[in-house]
N, C-alpha and C positions, 0 to 999 in steps of 0.2 A: 744779731745772733748769738745764743746762749752756749758756752761750754759748762763742760762739767769740771770738776776738779781733774788738777795734773796729777799724772800716776807716775813712781817711779816703776820699772819692770823689775830693778834688783828687788824690791821687797816682797817679788812673787818668785822670782828663780833668779838662784844663785850665780855666781858667776861669768855675768854677761860684762863683756868689756867691748868696743865698740870705736873700732877705726873707719872712718868719715861718715859716712849717710847709713838709715836702713833705708831697704825696699819692703814690701808688703804686699799680699796678694791671699784671696781665697778663694781656698782649695779644699775640696770634700768636703765643707762646712766648715773650717777652722778657718780662721783670722793665723796666717805664717808672718812673720816679721822676722826677713832673709838681712846678715852683715857682715860684714870683714870685720874678724876677732884682734883687737886689739894689742896679742902679741904676732901678727906676723905670719897667723898660724893657719890661716883659709878662711872659708865661712862657715857661717856657723846659722840655725835658724830655732825660732821658739814659735811655739803655739797658743792660741786660743780658742776655744771651745763654744764662747758666749759663757762662759761660768769659770771655769781656770785656765790658768798658764802651767805650760810645761816646757820643760829644757833648757837648758843649751841641748842642741844637738851638733857637732863638727860633721860637716860634707865635707872635710880633708880625712875625716874619719873615718869615712866611707869609701870613698875613688880616692886615688891618688893625682896626682898633680894641680892640682886647685892653686893657683898662685892668681894672685889679686894685686893690679899696679897700684904705685904708690899715689892715694892721694884720689886713690877712685871708689868707688860703690858698687855693689850690685844692683838687678833689677829684674825682680821677678814677674810671669804671665803664667798664667793658666792657658794650657794651648788642647780642648777635649778634654781628656785625663789625663793628661799631663801637666805637673808643676816644671817650668823650665826656668833658671837660673843662668843671667846673663853677666858676664863683668868681661871686665878688658883684660889683660893678660898683665904678668909682674915683669915679662920680658918685653912688653911696650910690642905685642908680635900679634896685634891685631884681639879682635874680640871672641870671646872664650862661650860654651855655654855647656850646663850637665841637666839632665831631667831625672823628675821624683816620681814615683806613680803610688806614691802611700806608702810603699813597702822598702821599692829597688831605687837604687839611685844611680845614674851610667852616665857616661863622659868620662871628663872632659871633651868634647868636643871642639876644635878650631873652624871658626866660619871663614878664616881667609884660606883653607882648604878645599871648603863649597861654591865662594864667589870671586876668589883669585885677592889677589894680594891689597892690605887693607892695612889703615893705619890710623889710630886715633891721637887727638889733641893731650898733650899732658895736662892731668887734672881734671881730666873728664871721663865720664861713667857712661854706660848707653842705657835707654830705657827701652823697652819694650812694653807693646800693649796691642789687642787686636780690634781690628777695621775688617769685618769679614776676614779677613786670614793676621798671622801672626806677621807685626811690624818690628823690625827693631830695627833702633836709632844714633849713630853716635856722632861724633865732632873728627871732622876730617882730620887727618895730623899737618898737612898743607894752610892751616889755620883757612879751609878755603870754604866753608859753611856746613850744614846738615845734610848727611849720607842716609837712607837708608835701606835696608833689604826685605824681600816679604819669604813668607814659607808658604808656597804653595801648592798643597799634596805631596807633600814630604820633599820638596825639591825646593831651595832657597836660590830664590829671580834674580841672581848676581848684586849691585849695588846703584844705585840712586841718589845724584844732589841732587838738592830739592833747588840750589842755586839758580840749575841751569831752566828753572821754570819762573824761579823769582829772586831775583839776582839781586833786590834791594836788601835780601837778606845778611845780617852780621851778626854773630854770638859774642857776647865777652867771654872771657878768656877766664878760663879757670867754671866754666860751666859749662851745663848741660841745659837738653833740651826733653819735654814731658809732653804726654800727647795723650789724647781720651777723646773717644765716638761719642756723639753729644749731637741728636735732631736729626742722624742719617746720615752729618758729614763728621770729618776729623779736625780736631782741632788738637797743633803742635804750637806749644807755647817755649819761649829760650826769651833768658834778661841779654838785652839789648847792645853790640858792641861798645855803643856812645854812653856805656851806665846811664842811662837814662829811662830805667825802668822794662816791664815786661812784653813783649809784642808775642804776634802769633798770626797764624796763615792757618787756613782752611783750606782741607779737600774737598772738592764736591764734586759730582759729575762733570764738571767743566775743569775739573784740575785743579794743580793749588793756585791759589788766589795771593795779593799782595799781601805784603804784612799789615798789621794796625799796629799800634801802641797805645796799650791801658792808660800808660800814664796822660794821651792825650786827651782821652776822655775822660780820667778822674781829678785833673788836675796834679796830683799830688801822689809819687810813687815813685820808690829810689829800693836800691838793693842792695845788703853786705856784699862784699866782693868775693869772688869765690864759694860764694854758693850759686844756687839753679830754684826754680819756680816747681812747685807741684801742683794736680789738679786732681780734683775727683767730684765727680755728683755729689748734689746736696739729698738725696731720697727723692719723698713726697714733691718736694716741690719741682725737683726738675729743674734746678739750676747749678752753674757749672762753677766752682769754687777752686778759686787758685789762693796759694799760700806761699808767701813768702820772706824771709830773713830781713828784715829792716836794716836800711844802709846806716842808721845811725844805734848800731848795734842795742835795739831797742827792743828783741822781741820778733814775735811771730805778726805778722800783717795778712788779712784775706780780704778779696775780693770776690764780690760775684755776679754771675753775667744770668740773664733770665730769656734765652730764647723763644722762648711762647709769649712773651707780650712784649717790653716797649723794647725790648733789645738793646739794654745798656747795661753798662757797667757800675757797680755800685761804689760811692767812695770807699779808701780800704781804710778798715778797723783794725787794730791792735786784739791780736787772740788773748782774752783774759779770764780765767777762772777762778772761783770762789778762794780757793787755796795758794794764791800769786799767779803773777802773771808769767809763762812758761820764759825760761832763758833758752838761747839758743849756741849752741859752742861752735868758735869761730872757722870757716869754712868747713862747714855741714850745714844741711839743708834738712827743710819738713818734709814729711813723707804722709802723704794724706792716701784717705784709702775709703770708698763706703764698704761698711759691714751693717748687716741686718737691717739693711735701710737706714743705718747712723753715720753722718761720717767720722 
């Protein structure tokens, strides 16, 4: 697997200061990178149209009341014609979201007002993706597993604890889940509570399946504490790519899964670039996305 030179966004747009990890989404043909500002001053985004970067734009300057919990990061997803940005509230009072239609921003909306009381574990972040309908996942405040809610015809469907169906799930403290649709199924990844690598469970037409440990299939795998995996598709080769911060503070690693062939995971490989290996700030996680058929 070959990577191009690593680029510093600060060389293309001025004034970027990030607290936590970024999130990304493709909206109206452009790549949006959303992040929590380093000054504790809310959410910002920059955009890339395949040629030029623009921004940053402060979402908190457009709508009031956007406050992000400490050591937490946003999650962005496109739902029909809207860009949704989810985040855990600064008051530790549940997950919120704002929407953007390319011109106007609306919100914030408190999910607990729509699905009932909810809480999240400290130092974790929500994750949002689409599997037929939009799903939002979060780590329960009682250290009791991964919860989710579904947006169905503009109505949120309450909250479901996956542990009710897959009791073996255990999530490492200070880490969050990620999810992606692949080959008609829904894959949910998380770092294991035993600090023994990344696990995943799959939602099929038969429900949630028991978790699989990637480490058990590739022999060697570890993650840096307080970091989370990130997943995307590979493009034309149609593989799953899972990125994670190495436990030895030795950069970003990736493993891939071919569901169309032998259905196995490849050994982990360190992400290396012609101009140097990427270093990752402690307590932050990589963010992967497929844009213009390129991861």
